[in-house]
N, C-alpha and C positions, 0 to 999 in steps of 0.2 A: 719347384721350378716349372715354368711353362713348357708346353710342347715345342714352341719356337726356340726356347733356350736349348732344349735337348737336341733339336735338329741342328742348331748352330754348333753345338759342342761336337756332334758327330762329324760335321763338315770341316771342322778345324783340326781334327785328330785323324790320323790315318789308320790306327789300329783300335780294335775293340777286344779286350781280354775278358774271357769268362772261364776261369779255372774252377768251375763248380765240381763238387764231388757227386752230387745228384740234384736233380731239379725237374720240375714239371716243364711243360713246353714254355720256354721263355720268349717273350716277344722282343726283349731288348736286343738280342743278337740279330734277329731278323730285321729290326729297324736299322741297326748298324749296317747290315748287308745292303739294305735298300739305299743307303746313303753312300755306298761304295767303300765302306770301311773294311779292312781286312780283319776278319774274326779269327781269333786264335783262342782255342778253348779245349776243354777236356772231352774225351771220347765218351760222352754220355748220350743216352738215348735221344733226347730232344735235338741235340746238335747233329747226331748221325742221320736224322731224318732229313736234314736240309743241306748239310755241308758235305761236299765231295773233297776229301782231303787233298790239298795241293792244287785243286782246280778253282774253288770259289771260297776257300778258307783253309784253316789248318787245325787239325785235331791231334791231341796228344794223350797218352795214358795219364791217369791221375798222378799227381805229385811229380810231374816232369818239368819243373820250372826252368831248369838249365836248357833243355832242348827248345822250350817255348821262347826263351830269351835269345837263343842263337838264331832262331827263325826270324824274329823281329829284326835283329841286326843284319841278317843276310838280306832281307827284303828291303830294309831301309837303304842299303847300298846298291840295290838293283831296281831303279825306277821303272824300267820296262816290265820286269816281272811283277812288281807291285801293281802297276796299272792293269796288267792282264788279269790278275786275280781279282782286283777291284771291280773291273767290268763284269767278270763272271759272277761275282757276288751279287751285284745289282740285278743282273739278268735272272739269276736263280730264284729270286724272291719277287720278281716283277709281277707275276700272275697270282700271287697269294692274295686271298681274300677270305673273309669270314665264311662265305658260302662254300668256297672251294675246300677249305680246311674242314668244315663241317661234313661235307660230302665224303671226303677221304676218311674221316673218323667213322662215319656210318658204314662205309665199306670195310674198314678195319674190324669193326664190331661184328658185322655180318660174317666175316671170315672166321672169327673166333667161334661164333655160334655154329657155323657149318662144320668146322673141325671137331667141335665138341660132340655134335650130333652124329658124326661119322666115326667117333672114337679115335681121333688122331690127336 
């Protein structure tokens, strides 16, 4: 499918579910956040880097489908709460760019090297 189709799909759905067990950094949930979708997913590293639970998305322990479903139903019945989280999601990823992410990755790697050199 085309990028325009994906954008349209995100714009017509309010929720983006990503119940992964493990994953590298996924762009799909970031793209969903940029379109104001409420991301509901597993508490895995890539999502923990971007989502503040309850503020700009929702994170759950692995295999917690019942709580994820309850959150969707609660938010679907609360348009004001839904819109607040939706706005926060779009704002959270607004400044993301390849150069910003690359810079953060370089800083992350430097930190690992420094800790290793200092025996931490």
